[in-house]
Every structure is written in structure tokens, then in C-alpha cells.
C-alpha positions as CSV (number, residue, x, y, z in Angstrom):
1,X,-42.5,56.4,7.5
2,X,-46.3,56.5,6.5
3,X,-49.4,58.3,7.9
4,X,-53.1,57.9,6.9
5,X,-55.4,60.7,7.4
6,X,-59.2,60.8,6.5
7,X,-61.0,64.0,5.5
8,X,-62.8,64.7,8.9
9,X,-59.3,64.9,10.7
10,X,-57.9,67.5,8.4
11,X,-60.9,69.7,8.3
12,X,-60.6,69.8,12.0
13,X,-57.0,70.5,11.6
14,X,-57.6,73.3,9.0
15,X,-59.8,75.0,11.7
16,X,-57.4,75.0,14.5
17,X,-54.2,75.9,12.9
18,X,-54.7,77.9,9.6
19,X,-53.9,81.3,10.6
20,X,-53.1,83.9,8.1
21,X,-49.6,85.1,7.7
22,X,-48.6,87.5,10.6
23,X,-51.7,86.8,12.5
24,X,-52.7,84.3,15.3
25,X,-50.2,82.9,18.0
26,X,-47.3,82.6,15.7
27,X,-46.4,82.2,11.9
28,X,-47.9,79.1,10.9
29,X,-45.4,76.1,10.5
30,X,-47.7,74.2,8.3
31,X,-48.9,74.3,4.6
32,X,-52.5,73.2,3.8
33,X,-53.0,71.0,0.5
34,X,-56.7,70.4,-0.6
35,X,-58.0,68.7,-3.8
36,X,-60.2,67.0,-6.0
37,X,-59.7,64.2,-8.9
38,X,-62.0,63.4,-11.3
39,X,-62.5,59.5,-12.1
40,X,-59.4,58.9,-10.1
41,X,-57.4,55.6,-10.9
42,X,-57.5,54.8,-7.0
43,X,-58.9,56.1,-3.9
44,X,-55.9,56.0,-2.1
45,X,-52.9,58.6,-2.8
46,X,-49.5,58.7,-1.4
47,X,-47.6,62.3,-1.0
48,X,-43.9,62.5,-0.3
49,X,-42.5,65.6,1.2
50,X,-39.5,66.7,3.2
51,X,-39.6,66.9,6.8
52,X,-38.7,70.4,8.6
53,X,-35.3,68.9,9.4
54,X,-34.6,68.5,5.5
55,X,-33.0,65.5,6.2
56,X,-35.4,62.8,5.0
57,X,-38.6,62.6,3.2
58,X,-41.7,61.3,4.8
59,X,-44.4,59.5,3.0
60,X,-48.2,60.3,3.9
61,X,-51.2,58.2,2.9
62,X,-54.2,60.2,2.1
63,X,-57.7,58.5,1.5
64,X,-60.1,60.4,-1.0
65,X,-63.8,61.4,0.4
66,X,-67.0,60.1,-1.1
67,X,-66.8,63.4,-3.3
68,X,-63.2,62.4,-4.7
69,X,-61.5,65.3,-2.5
70,X,-58.5,65.1,-0.3
71,X,-57.1,67.4,2.3
72,X,-54.1,67.2,4.7
73,X,-51.6,69.4,6.4
74,X,-47.9,69.0,6.4
75,X,-45.2,70.5,8.5
76,X,-43.1,73.3,6.7
77,X,-40.5,75.8,8.1
78,X,-39.5,76.5,4.5
79,X,-40.6,75.9,1.1
80,X,-40.5,72.2,-0.2
81,X,-41.6,70.3,-3.1
82,X,-44.3,67.5,-2.7
83,X,-44.8,64.8,-5.1
84,X,-47.9,62.5,-5.2
85,X,-49.1,59.2,-6.7
86,X,-51.9,56.9,-6.7
87,X,-51.4,54.1,-4.2
88,X,-51.3,50.4,-5.5
89,X,-48.8,48.7,-7.5
90,X,-45.3,48.9,-7.8
91,X,-44.4,52.5,-8.8
92,X,-41.8,52.6,-11.8
93,X,-39.0,54.8,-10.5
94,X,-37.5,57.2,-12.7
95,X,-34.9,58.1,-10.3
96,X,-35.3,62.0,-11.2
97,X,-34.0,64.1,-8.4
98,X,-35.8,67.3,-9.2
99,X,-36.0,70.2,-6.6
100,X,-35.3,67.6,-3.8
101,X,-38.0,65.3,-4.5
102,X,-38.1,61.7,-6.3
103,X,-40.8,61.6,-9.0
104,X,-42.1,58.7,-11.0
105,X,-42.4,57.9,-14.7
106,X,-46.3,57.7,-14.8
107,X,-48.5,60.5,-13.9
108,X,-46.7,62.6,-11.4
109,X,-48.2,65.3,-9.1
110,X,-45.9,67.9,-8.0
111,X,-46.0,71.1,-6.4
112,X,-44.2,73.5,-4.2
113,X,-45.6,74.9,-0.9
114,X,-44.3,77.1,1.9
115,X,-45.2,77.8,5.6
116,X,-48.8,79.3,5.6
117,X,-49.6,78.4,1.9
118,X,-53.2,76.9,1.3
119,X,-52.9,75.3,-2.1
120,X,-55.8,73.7,-4.0
121,X,-54.8,71.1,-6.6
122,X,-57.6,69.9,-9.2
123,X,-57.1,66.8,-11.5
124,X,-59.4,66.2,-14.6
125,X,-60.0,62.6,-15.6
126,X,-57.7,61.1,-12.9
127,X,-54.3,62.2,-15.1
128,X,-52.0,64.0,-13.1
129,X,-49.5,65.2,-15.5
130,X,-52.0,66.3,-18.4
131,X,-54.8,67.9,-16.5
132,X,-53.7,69.6,-13.4
133,X,-54.7,72.9,-12.3
134,X,-53.8,74.7,-9.4
135,X,-55.4,77.6,-7.0
136,X,-54.9,79.8,-3.9
137,X,-52.1,82.1,-2.7
138,X,-48.8,81.1,-4.3
139,X,-50.4,78.7,-6.7
140,X,-48.1,80.3,-9.7
141,X,-45.1,78.5,-7.8
142,X,-46.5,75.2,-8.7
143,X,-47.8,76.3,-12.3
144,X,-44.3,77.1,-12.9
145,X,-43.0,73.9,-12.0
146,X,-45.6,72.1,-14.3
147,X,-43.9,74.0,-17.2
148,X,-40.3,73.8,-15.9
149,X,-40.2,70.2,-15.1
150,X,-41.0,68.3,-18.4
151,X,-38.7,70.8,-20.2
152,X,-35.5,70.4,-18.0
153,X,-35.8,67.0,-16.0
154,X,-34.8,64.6,-18.7
155,X,-30.9,65.2,-18.7
156,X,-27.9,62.4,-18.9
157,X,-24.3,62.6,-19.8
158,X,-22.4,59.9,-21.2
159,X,-19.0,60.0,-19.8
160,X,-17.3,57.6,-22.4
161,X,-14.4,59.7,-23.5
162,X,-16.1,62.9,-22.5
163,X,-13.3,65.4,-22.2
164,X,-13.0,68.2,-19.7
165,X,-14.1,71.0,-22.2
166,X,-17.0,69.5,-23.8
167,X,-18.2,68.5,-20.5
168,X,-17.8,71.8,-18.9
169,X,-19.5,73.3,-22.0
170,X,-22.4,71.2,-21.8
171,X,-22.8,71.9,-18.2
172,X,-22.5,75.4,-18.4
173,X,-25.0,75.5,-21.3
174,X,-27.4,73.7,-19.2
175,X,-27.2,75.8,-16.4
176,X,-27.5,79.0,-18.4
177,X,-30.5,77.7,-20.3
178,X,-32.4,77.0,-17.1
179,X,-31.5,80.6,-15.8
180,X,-32.5,82.2,-19.0
181,X,-35.9,80.3,-18.8
182,X,-36.4,81.9,-15.3
183,X,-35.7,85.2,-16.5
184,X,-37.9,84.6,-19.8
185,X,-40.9,83.2,-18.0
186,X,-41.0,84.3,-14.3
187,X,-42.8,87.6,-15.5
188,X,-45.7,85.4,-16.6
189,X,-46.1,84.2,-12.8
190,X,-46.0,85.5,-9.6
191,X,-43.4,83.6,-8.0
192,X,-42.6,84.0,-4.5
193,X,-39.1,85.0,-3.1
194,X,-38.9,81.6,-1.2
195,X,-39.3,79.7,-4.4
196,X,-37.2,82.0,-6.3
197,X,-34.4,81.3,-3.8
198,X,-35.1,77.7,-3.9
199,X,-35.2,77.0,-7.7
200,X,-31.8,79.3,-8.0
201,X,-30.3,77.2,-5.6
202,X,-31.2,73.9,-7.3
203,X,-29.7,75.0,-10.7
204,X,-26.7,76.2,-9.2
205,X,-26.1,73.0,-7.1
206,X,-27.0,70.7,-9.8
207,X,-24.2,72.4,-11.8
208,X,-21.6,72.6,-9.1
209,X,-22.4,68.9,-8.1
210,X,-21.9,67.6,-11.5
211,X,-18.8,69.7,-11.7
212,X,-17.3,68.3,-8.8
213,X,-18.0,64.7,-9.5
214,X,-16.6,64.9,-12.8
215,X,-13.4,63.0,-12.1
216,X,-15.0,60.2,-10.4
217,X,-17.6,59.8,-13.2
218,X,-15.1,59.8,-15.7
219,X,-13.2,57.0,-13.9
220,X,-16.0,55.0,-13.3
221,X,-17.1,54.9,-16.7
222,X,-13.8,54.9,-18.5
223,X,-11.8,52.9,-16.1
224,X,-9.0,55.3,-15.6
225,X,-8.5,58.8,-14.3
226,X,-8.6,61.6,-16.9
227,X,-5.1,62.8,-16.5
228,X,-5.5,66.1,-18.8
229,X,-7.8,67.8,-16.3
230,X,-6.2,71.2,-15.9
231,X,-4.8,72.5,-12.7
232,X,-7.2,75.6,-12.7
233,X,-10.5,73.2,-13.4
234,X,-11.4,73.2,-9.6
235,X,-11.6,77.2,-9.7
236,X,-15.3,76.7,-10.3
237,X,-15.4,76.1,-6.6
238,X,-14.9,79.9,-6.0
239,X,-18.0,80.8,-7.9
240,X,-20.4,79.0,-5.5
241,X,-20.9,79.5,-1.8
242,X,-20.4,76.3,0.5
243,X,-22.9,77.9,2.9
244,X,-26.4,78.6,1.3
245,X,-29.6,78.2,3.7
246,X,-31.5,78.5,0.7
247,X,-30.3,75.2,-0.5
248,X,-31.2,73.2,2.4
249,X,-33.4,70.3,0.9
250,X,-31.7,70.5,-2.6
251,X,-30.3,67.0,-2.7
252,X,-27.6,68.1,-5.0
253,X,-26.4,70.5,-2.5
254,X,-25.5,67.8,0.2
255,X,-23.8,65.6,-2.6
256,X,-21.7,68.8,-3.6
257,X,-20.7,69.4,0.1
258,X,-19.9,65.8,0.5
259,X,-17.8,65.6,-2.9
260,X,-16.0,69.1,-1.9
261,X,-15.0,68.1,1.3
262,X,-13.8,64.7,0.3
263,X,-11.6,66.4,-2.3
264,X,-10.2,68.9,0.0
265,X,-9.3,66.4,2.5
266,X,-8.0,63.9,0.0
267,X,-6.1,66.7,-2.1
268,X,-7.8,65.6,-4.9
269,X,-9.9,62.3,-5.7
270,X,-7.3,59.6,-6.0
271,X,-8.0,57.5,-3.1
272,X,-5.0,57.4,-0.5
273,X,-3.3,54.5,0.5
274,X,-5.4,52.9,3.7
275,X,-4.2,54.4,7.0
276,X,-4.8,52.9,10.3
277,X,-6.0,56.3,11.5
278,X,-8.7,56.2,9.0
279,X,-9.7,52.5,9.9
280,X,-9.5,52.4,13.6
281,X,-10.6,54.6,16.6
282,X,-7.0,55.0,18.2
283,X,-8.3,57.9,20.6
284,X,-8.2,55.5,23.7
285,X,-4.4,54.9,23.0
286,X,-3.6,58.7,23.8
287,X,-1.1,58.8,20.9
288,X,0.2,62.0,19.9
289,X,-0.1,63.3,16.6
290,X,3.3,62.6,15.7
291,X,3.4,59.1,16.8
292,X,0.0,58.8,14.9
293,X,1.7,60.0,11.7
294,X,4.8,57.8,12.0
295,X,2.5,54.8,12.8
296,X,0.6,55.7,9.7
297,X,3.7,55.9,7.7
298,X,4.8,52.1,8.8
299,X,1.6,50.8,8.2
300,X,1.7,52.2,4.4
301,X,5.2,50.9,4.1
302,X,5.1,47.5,5.4
303,X,1.6,46.8,7.1
304,X,-1.0,47.3,4.2
305,X,1.0,44.6,2.0
306,X,3.4,42.7,4.1
307,X,6.0,40.3,2.7
308,X,4.6,37.1,1.7
309,X,7.1,35.3,4.2
310,X,5.4,37.3,6.8
311,X,1.9,35.9,6.0
312,X,2.9,32.2,5.5
313,X,4.5,29.9,8.0
314,X,7.2,28.5,6.2
315,X,9.0,26.5,9.1
316,X,7.8,23.2,7.9
317,X,9.4,23.8,4.4
318,X,12.8,24.6,5.9
319,X,13.4,27.7,3.4
320,X,16.8,29.4,3.5
321,X,17.0,32.8,4.1
322,X,18.3,33.5,0.7
323,X,15.4,31.4,-0.7
324,X,12.8,33.3,1.5
325,X,14.2,36.7,0.0
326,X,13.8,35.3,-3.5
327,X,10.1,34.3,-2.6
328,X,9.2,37.7,-1.2
329,X,11.1,39.3,-4.3
330,X,8.7,37.2,-6.8
331,X,5.6,37.8,-5.0
332,X,6.3,41.5,-4.8
333,X,7.0,41.6,-8.5
334,X,4.1,39.3,-9.9
335,X,1.8,37.9,-6.8
336,X,0.3,40.9,-5.7
337,X,-1.9,41.7,-8.7
338,X,-4.1,39.6,-10.7
339,X,-4.5,39.6,-14.3
340,X,-8.3,40.0,-15.4
341,X,-8.5,36.8,-17.1
342,X,-7.3,35.4,-13.4
343,X,-10.5,37.5,-12.2
344,X,-13.1,36.9,-14.6
345,X,-13.7,34.0,-16.6
346,X,-13.1,35.6,-20.2
347,X,-13.6,32.4,-22.0
348,X,-17.2,32.5,-21.3
349,X,-17.4,35.7,-23.6
350,X,-16.0,33.4,-26.2
351,X,-12.2,34.9,-25.8
352,X,-9.5,32.7,-27.2
353,X,-6.2,32.5,-25.2
354,X,-4.5,34.8,-27.4
355,X,-7.3,37.5,-27.1
356,X,-7.5,37.0,-23.3
357,X,-3.8,37.8,-23.3
358,X,-4.6,40.8,-25.2
359,X,-7.0,41.9,-22.7
360,X,-4.6,41.4,-19.9
361,X,-2.0,43.5,-21.5
362,X,-4.7,46.1,-22.1
363,X,-6.0,45.8,-18.4
364,X,-2.3,46.6,-16.8
365,X,-2.3,49.9,-18.8
366,X,-5.6,51.2,-18.5
367,X,-7.7,49.1,-16.2
368,X,-11.4,48.4,-17.4
369,X,-15.1,49.4,-17.0
370,X,-18.4,48.0,-17.5
371,X,-21.9,49.1,-18.3
372,X,-25.4,47.3,-18.0
373,X,-27.9,48.0,-20.3
374,X,-31.3,46.2,-21.5
375,X,-30.2,46.7,-25.0
376,X,-27.5,44.1,-24.5
377,X,-28.8,40.6,-25.3
378,X,-25.6,38.7,-24.2
379,X,-22.2,39.8,-22.3
380,X,-19.5,40.8,-24.4
381,X,-16.2,42.8,-24.1
382,X,-14.7,45.8,-26.3
383,X,-11.3,46.6,-26.7
384,X,-12.2,49.5,-29.2
385,X,-9.4,52.1,-28.7
386,X,-7.2,50.2,-26.5
387,X,-9.6,50.1,-23.6
388,X,-11.6,47.7,-21.9
389,X,-15.4,47.8,-21.6
390,X,-17.6,45.2,-20.6
391,X,-20.9,45.2,-21.8
392,X,-23.6,43.2,-19.8
393,X,-27.2,42.6,-19.6
394,X,-29.0,43.7,-16.4
395,X,-29.8,40.1,-15.6
396,X,-25.9,39.1,-15.7
397,X,-23.6,41.1,-13.6
398,X,-20.2,41.3,-14.1
399,X,-19.3,39.9,-10.9
400,X,-21.3,36.7,-11.8
401,X,-18.2,36.0,-14.0
402,X,-15.6,36.2,-11.1
403,X,-13.4,33.5,-10.7
404,X,-12.3,31.8,-7.2
405,X,-8.9,33.2,-6.2
406,X,-6.3,31.5,-8.0
407,X,-3.4,29.4,-6.1
408,X,0.1,30.9,-5.4
409,X,1.5,28.7,-8.0
410,X,-0.8,30.3,-10.5
411,X,0.3,33.7,-9.6
412,X,4.1,33.6,-9.4
413,X,6.5,30.9,-10.9
414,X,7.6,28.8,-8.0
415,X,9.5,26.6,-10.1
416,X,12.1,29.4,-10.5
417,X,12.9,28.5,-6.8
418,X,13.8,25.0,-7.5
419,X,10.9,23.7,-5.6
420,X,9.5,20.2,-6.5
421,X,5.9,19.6,-7.5
422,X,5.1,18.3,-4.0
423,X,7.0,21.5,-2.6
424,X,4.6,23.6,-4.8
425,X,1.6,22.0,-3.6
426,X,2.4,22.3,0.0
427,X,3.1,26.0,-0.6
428,X,-0.1,26.5,-2.2
429,X,-1.8,24.8,0.6
430,X,0.1,27.1,3.1
431,X,-0.7,30.3,1.1
432,X,-4.5,29.2,0.9
433,X,-4.9,28.8,4.7
434,X,-2.6,31.8,5.6
435,X,-3.3,33.7,8.8
436,X,-4.3,37.2,9.6
437,X,-1.1,38.6,11.3
438,X,-0.8,40.7,14.2
439,X,-0.2,44.5,13.7
440,X,2.9,43.8,15.7
441,X,4.1,41.0,13.2
442,X,3.4,43.4,10.3
443,X,5.1,46.5,11.6
444,X,7.9,47.5,14.1
445,X,5.7,49.0,16.9
446,X,8.8,49.3,19.1
447,X,10.5,51.9,17.1
448,X,7.5,54.2,17.9
449,X,8.7,54.1,21.5
450,X,5.0,52.2,22.7
451,X,5.2,50.6,25.9
452,X,4.6,47.0,26.0
453,X,0.9,47.6,27.4
454,X,0.4,50.1,24.3
455,X,1.4,47.6,21.8
456,X,-0.6,44.9,23.3
457,X,-3.6,47.2,23.3
458,X,-2.9,48.0,19.6
459,X,-2.5,44.6,18.7
460,X,-6.0,43.6,20.5
461,X,-7.5,46.6,18.6
462,X,-6.3,45.6,15.0
463,X,-7.3,42.0,15.8
464,X,-10.9,42.8,16.9
465,X,-13.3,42.7,14.0
466,X,-15.7,45.1,15.6
467,X,-13.2,47.8,16.3
468,X,-12.5,48.7,12.8
469,X,-14.6,51.9,12.5
470,X,-13.5,53.3,9.1
471,X,-13.2,56.7,10.1
472,X,-12.6,58.4,6.6
473,X,-16.1,59.8,6.8
474,X,-15.5,61.5,10.0
475,X,-12.5,63.8,8.4
476,X,-15.2,65.2,6.2
477,X,-17.5,65.7,9.4
478,X,-14.7,67.5,10.9
479,X,-13.7,69.5,7.8
480,X,-17.3,70.5,7.8
481,X,-17.0,72.1,11.2
482,X,-14.1,74.2,9.8
483,X,-15.9,75.3,6.7
484,X,-19.4,75.7,7.5
485,X,-21.9,77.7,9.9
486,X,-25.1,78.2,11.2
487,X,-28.0,76.1,10.3
488,X,-26.4,74.5,7.1
489,X,-23.4,73.6,9.5
490,X,-25.7,71.6,12.3
491,X,-27.9,70.3,9.4
492,X,-24.8,68.7,7.6
493,X,-23.5,67.5,10.5
494,X,-27.0,65.8,11.7
495,X,-27.0,64.2,8.2
496,X,-23.4,62.6,8.7
497,X,-24.5,61.4,12.1
498,X,-27.8,59.6,10.9
499,X,-25.7,57.9,8.0
500,X,-23.4,56.7,10.4
501,X,-25.9,55.3,12.8
502,X,-27.9,53.9,9.9
503,X,-24.8,52.1,8.5
504,X,-24.4,50.2,11.6
505,X,-20.7,50.5,12.1
506,X,-18.4,52.4,15.0
507,X,-21.5,53.0,17.0
508,X,-19.4,54.1,20.1
509,X,-17.3,56.6,18.0
510,X,-20.5,57.9,16.5
511,X,-22.1,58.4,19.7
512,X,-19.4,60.4,21.2
513,X,-19.8,62.7,18.2
514,X,-23.4,62.8,18.7
515,X,-22.7,63.9,22.6
516,X,-20.9,67.0,21.0
517,X,-23.1,67.7,18.6
518,X,-26.0,67.8,21.2
519,X,-24.0,70.3,23.5
520,X,-23.6,72.8,20.5
521,X,-26.6,72.3,18.2
522,X,-29.5,74.9,18.8
523,X,-31.9,73.5,16.2
524,X,-34.4,71.3,17.7
525,X,-35.7,69.6,14.8
526,X,-32.1,68.2,13.8
527,X,-31.8,66.9,17.2
528,X,-34.9,65.3,16.9
529,X,-34.0,63.7,13.7
530,X,-30.6,62.4,14.9
531,X,-32.1,60.9,18.0
532,X,-34.7,59.0,16.1
533,X,-31.7,57.4,14.3
534,X,-29.7,56.6,17.4
535,X,-32.7,55.0,19.1
536,X,-33.1,52.7,16.0
537,X,-29.5,51.8,16.0
538,X,-29.5,51.0,19.7
539,X,-31.6,48.0,18.9
540,X,-29.1,46.5,16.8
541,X,-26.3,46.7,19.0
542,X,-24.5,43.5,20.2
543,X,-26.4,42.0,23.0
544,X,-29.8,43.2,21.6
545,X,-32.4,40.6,20.5
546,X,-32.3,40.3,16.7
547,X,-35.3,41.6,15.2
548,X,-37.8,38.8,14.5
549,X,-39.2,38.1,11.1
550,X,-41.2,35.4,9.3
551,X,-41.0,35.1,5.4
552,X,-41.4,32.2,2.9
553,X,-38.5,30.0,1.6
554,X,-38.2,28.5,-1.9
555,X,-41.0,26.1,-1.3
556,X,-43.5,28.6,0.1
557,X,-43.0,27.4,3.7
558,X,-42.8,29.9,6.5
559,X,-39.3,30.5,7.9
560,X,-38.8,32.5,11.2
561,X,-35.4,33.6,13.0
562,X,-36.7,32.4,16.2
563,X,-36.9,28.9,15.0
564,X,-33.0,28.6,14.7
565,X,-32.4,29.2,18.5
566,X,-29.8,26.9,19.8
567,X,-27.7,27.7,16.7
568,X,-25.8,30.6,15.5
569,X,-27.2,32.4,12.3
570,X,-25.5,34.2,9.6
571,X,-28.0,36.8,8.1
572,X,-27.0,37.4,4.7
573,X,-28.9,40.3,3.0
574,X,-28.5,40.4,-1.0
575,X,-30.4,40.3,-4.3
576,X,-29.9,38.7,-7.8
577,X,-29.1,42.0,-9.4
578,X,-26.2,42.7,-6.7
579,X,-22.7,42.4,-8.3
580,X,-20.9,42.9,-4.8
581,X,-23.0,39.8,-3.4
582,X,-21.6,37.5,-6.2
583,X,-18.4,38.9,-5.3
584,X,-18.5,37.8,-1.9
585,X,-19.6,34.1,-2.8
586,X,-15.9,32.7,-2.7
587,X,-15.5,33.9,0.9
588,X,-18.8,32.6,2.1
589,X,-18.2,28.9,0.5
590,X,-14.9,29.0,2.4
591,X,-16.9,30.2,5.6
592,X,-19.5,27.5,5.1
593,X,-16.8,24.9,4.5
594,X,-14.9,26.0,7.8
595,X,-18.0,26.0,9.7
596,X,-19.5,22.6,8.3
597,X,-19.1,20.9,11.9
598,X,-20.5,23.8,13.9
599,X,-24.2,24.3,14.6
600,X,-24.6,27.7,12.4
601,X,-27.5,28.5,9.6
602,X,-26.6,30.5,6.8
603,X,-29.9,32.4,6.3
604,X,-29.9,34.1,2.7
605,X,-32.5,36.8,3.0
606,X,-32.9,38.4,-0.5
607,X,-34.8,41.8,-1.1
608,X,-35.4,40.7,-4.9
609,X,-38.9,42.0,-6.1
610,X,-39.0,39.6,-8.9
611,X,-39.3,36.0,-7.3
612,X,-38.2,34.3,-10.7
613,X,-34.8,36.0,-10.7
614,X,-34.3,35.1,-7.1
615,X,-34.8,31.6,-7.9
616,X,-32.9,31.4,-11.3
617,X,-29.8,33.2,-9.4
618,X,-29.8,30.7,-6.3
619,X,-29.7,27.9,-8.9
620,X,-27.1,29.4,-11.2
621,X,-24.7,30.2,-8.6
622,X,-25.4,27.3,-6.2
623,X,-25.9,29.2,-3.1
624,X,-26.1,27.1,-0.3
625,X,-28.1,27.4,2.9
626,X,-31.7,28.5,3.9
627,X,-33.4,30.7,1.2
628,X,-36.2,33.4,2.2
629,X,-37.4,36.7,0.2
630,X,-38.5,40.0,1.2
631,X,-39.6,42.4,-1.6
632,X,-37.9,45.2,-1.8
633,X,-35.8,47.7,0.4
634,X,-39.1,48.9,2.0
635,X,-39.9,45.3,3.3
636,X,-40.2,45.5,7.1
637,X,-37.2,43.1,7.7
638,X,-34.9,45.5,5.7
639,X,-36.2,48.5,7.7
640,X,-36.0,46.4,10.9
641,X,-32.1,45.7,10.3
642,X,-31.5,49.1,8.6
643,X,-30.4,47.6,5.2
644,X,-29.2,50.7,3.2
645,X,-26.9,48.6,0.9
646,X,-26.0,45.1,0.0
647,X,-24.6,42.5,0.8
648,X,-25.1,43.3,4.3
649,X,-24.2,40.5,7.3
650,X,-25.4,40.2,10.9
651,X,-24.3,37.3,13.1
652,X,-26.7,36.2,15.5
653,X,-25.9,33.9,18.5
654,X,-27.5,30.7,19.6
655,X,-29.9,32.8,22.2
656,X,-31.2,34.9,19.4
657,X,-28.8,37.9,20.2
658,X,-26.7,40.1,17.8
659,X,-23.3,39.4,18.0
660,X,-22.2,42.0,15.5
661,X,-22.9,43.5,12.0
662,X,-20.1,42.2,10.1
663,X,-18.2,44.8,8.0
664,X,-17.6,41.9,5.3
665,X,-16.9,38.2,5.0
666,X,-13.4,38.2,3.7
667,X,-12.0,37.7,7.1
668,X,-13.1,34.2,7.5
669,X,-10.8,33.1,10.3
670,X,-11.9,36.0,12.6
671,X,-15.7,35.2,11.7
672,X,-15.2,31.3,12.3
673,X,-13.9,32.7,16.1
674,X,-17.0,34.9,16.5
675,X,-19.3,32.3,15.4
676,X,-17.5,29.6,17.8
677,X,-17.9,32.3,20.8
678,X,-21.5,32.7,20.2
679,X,-22.6,29.2,20.6
């Protein structure tokens, strides 16, 4: 969200609302910022600050006047960091999370303000970082920031083979260095109590968030969990409170809470096997806790990975019971997991057959990891120390090497069943076109004592693409209700609700949680923030008009969504640098093949800022369909469709109405049925 203010309007606001602390109708809930810039690089500035809800940032455009001055007010109910930059051009992100603000790697302007502050900023020769001076009450807070930031913001850990004791030593050292810096330097500054509380919370929760994240960060880099984490490692959680109102707005605090609740609910960081109660909203079935537990147990045993003979109709092959059992046994032993060389084209990295076999053997033991760096000129694989690590240049994501899924005959030895060549080809074809099973075909629902009506309802819920809600995030939502209190509780719950409404899934379930939140929440600014997310999500519900847009195709010609009325449209938001987007290409190709005779348009909407990279990726991967581009996450169309991650997909019907936001494109049969119903 942006807002533009002129100097005259701001001066009027100054006169009307800048009461000294403790005087006037009430304590002011705003901070006033004024400044002047000598020889500015641009006449337009952008300031980013945290809204009073502490749930999101706000961009405010401010124009310099004829004397190169600026002034504006911002709402504040607690201290907050403000960052500023010149408008114009594309900022080069440093992705530094410092005191809750994202700063830039060229001439950042950063300061701290509290309710009632009147801070003046003077910049000499237009260069923020080297010539900035502050004036006014509490200006020492910002002077301290100017010294603290350059000294401590540059911090990065390499998790490759980073063992527990060394990791903890480095994190404890960084935390203590910053606390020592405060003790040594605070005597030179008149720091406000609010700033001291905020900065202390930042240091503590940066440390705590890194500590709680170590197991996952280690796994992400090394391709395996660190089995040497001692049982008492998580005792550090007793050193830092879950509830700390001074930490509101410190982004590490929110991530710390997320990771802590996930760790506690999951009893560690190793992912649980999928549970039906984590994927679907079963509340309408009225199941008791014991039946839900038994249902999850059955699904874990037989439903998550059903036997091959349940997934493939073998009636045309005339298999005997013994042959079917042998097929299931072979598939269970060898067919469920792919070798690395079956998933990725290792030959393109120059690996011989023998080298690929060696890599496959290492993969079965230790998995693999990958990294991307501009220092890497060409993709390569490193097996030093018996671990597989792909080194990739940024323009060549690992998933660009992904192969089409192998045929069944490549996964298991069908000749061991005595099948002829023609029989193997027929079984391969059946496997390629295997159908999605009903839940009752996977697990023994009658053993739960469910009525026929309940079993039918459960089958219907399981078969409906739109019913899958992935309720796992709500487990941490419920856990927060048990662990947090006061403003921190409702701030956290509001953030979870906003995230759920923005990701576009499980709207009905989220709305029920929202109703409960409204009944209990005493903080109006939090309710307003969630309501804004609800209103936006409502516009993207099934049956609503798909937001119109006009963008340009590969030939520079305008393309509008409305020009495809009379046809179904599958909107595919992607980018050339997006690995998961390439991973979805085999499913998309299968979907396009199966809908070749239907009036449907595959509209590929890239958010690439680099037009050349966009064109090259389309050509290299032979991506079919209509292509348009919107430059970046902040493009209007990305905002209209609430795109927070890619790939993201919407299905639009022939009248231009939203059918649904797809959770993925793997279930091609279900999507084909949805397309047919949308015409």
C-alpha cells in the first residue's frame, strides 16, 4: 500500500495533532518526521514503516518541496523502525531483516520513532548512509542505530557440516557481542526505555530464532538431519519467554514463535506422515476424537501409499491372486522411491553411467542438497565426503534438470513376473493412466463403524479438490491459544489468519476461525488488519469475477483476460528462476495433452523482472500456451490475485468467473473434470 503526501498537507497535520506527551486530549498516537536533503538524487522518497497492528509494513511516498525539505506523520502506538530510500529505479534488495525493517544496499536511511516523537533528519550531499544527522527529542535512538547497524547487520552462517557445538558457540558469541556493545555505548547516548526494550528483544529473538531453526537449516544445506543434536539442545527455550510485548514488530519473534509451535506440536522437526485430519476439514462429519485417531491410523497404514494393485485396474490382464501379490511386493520393495538419476538428468552434468550409479548409492544413504551461487559458471555435482551436493548457477535451477516420471517397467523388474514384452507395455500404459482412488477403496472405512452416509460423505470430501484444507497450520494456531496471552496472543492469531486468507486455501475454515477471533479479540487495530485480508480474499472466491488485467505477450501485443471469454482459462503464475515451477512442467504437459480437444487457454503469467530471462526460459523448456509478463511481486496483477508464492494457479470458467485456486496440478484427472464442468 502506498500513499503520497505534499508538504502543505503535512504542515496542517503538524498543527492539528502534535500535542506534547501528556497534554491535549490524549497521548499522541503519531510520530512526526521532518527533514532536508542537500543535492538529493531524486525529488521523490519512499519511507517504509510498520503499521500499528505490527502485522505488515506500509510504503509512503513523500515529495521534497522547493527547498528540498520533507515532512510527514506516521501512526505509532509503540516504537518502530522507519527505512527510507529515493524513489526511482529498482532497488537492489539486501534482504537484511534488521529491527523489523528491510533495508537496501545503497544509501539506506533508517531511524527509530515512538509515539509523540518529532524527529528531524538532515542529509548532506544526498547520501544517506555517510552524511546523516538527527535532531529533536529521542534523536539519540537513531544516532545509536547509525552506529549499531553497520557493525552488526552483516551476519551469515554456512551450515555445511556446521555441528551443534560450533553453531551454538557462534550464536552465543554474536548475541553477547551485541549485548556488550549496548553496555559499552549506551552511556554515550540518551536512549529511551522503549528503544532499549525493542533493541534488546531484537538481539534475544534473533538468537532464539536461529537456535530453534538450526535442525531445519542444517537439513536444508546438508540433505539430512543432524543425528548428533543432544537431547538437552532445546533447553535454551527455557531461557527466553514466549510472551514478550516488547518484541512485537521484531520479525524474528514471529518466526521464533512459528518454529517453536511447530516443533512442540510435531514433537521435533522430522515431518509426520500425512494425516487426513491435517489435510481435510472433517468437522462436518461429527467424528469423535477416537474415531478420528483410528481414521488417521488407517490412512497412515494403507491410504497414503496404497498397494499398486489398488491403483491400477488389472482386470484386462487376467492376473492371478498370486501374481497380483508378487507385483505388489515388487512395487513395495523397489517401485515407490526413485533413484536420483531417475529424477534428474545427471548425464548433462558429464557423469558416466558408473558415476551415476555411485551417486545413486550415496543418495540412498544420505539424500542430497543443492546451492545456487553466481560464482558457479556451470552446473556440477560434488560427492566429497560421501555426500551429494549440486552447485548451480542462478540462471539454471536444479529442477531444470528434472526428468519425466519413469515408466513402471523402469522402476521394477516386470520380467520377474514372467510378463511378455507386450504385457509389460500394457502394464506400463495402465500405470501411466492410473486413476485416483476413492478413500473407501484405499482403507477399510466400515471397520470404523461409520454409517453408509458418513462413508459416502467422507469419500466425497476426499475426492473434492477444493475440500483439501491442509489444516496443519491450524494446529499451531490452536497451540498458540494455549501458550500465549494478552496482545501477543491476538497479534499472533491475527497474523496467522491473514496468512491463511492470503494463501487462498480453506477459506470457509479460516472464516470460522475468524468469527471466533472477532468474538474474543479486544484490539481494534488487529481486527481491522484481518478484516482487510478477509475483504480481499472474498474477491477471489469461487463464483467471483476473475480480476481483469492487460499485459503484453512475447511479441509486445496486449493480452487481456477478458478476450478469452467463452473458453476456460488456467492462469499459471511462474518465473524463470522458480525451481518448483519447472518441477510442475511434466504435470502441466500431461494436463495440456488431456485437454487438447477442450476450449481451454493456458495463460502463463510470469513475474520475471528480466524480460530476456523470461524469453530464454520459455524457449529452453518449450513451455506451451499464451505468455505474458508482469514485472515483479509488486505488479498489480500479482497483488490482485494475492500471489505470495509460485507456482500459483487459478482456474477461470468460460464466463470469466473464478472456479477455484488450485493447490497444484498433480491431480490431472480432477482438474480435467473441473475444466469440463467450467465450460
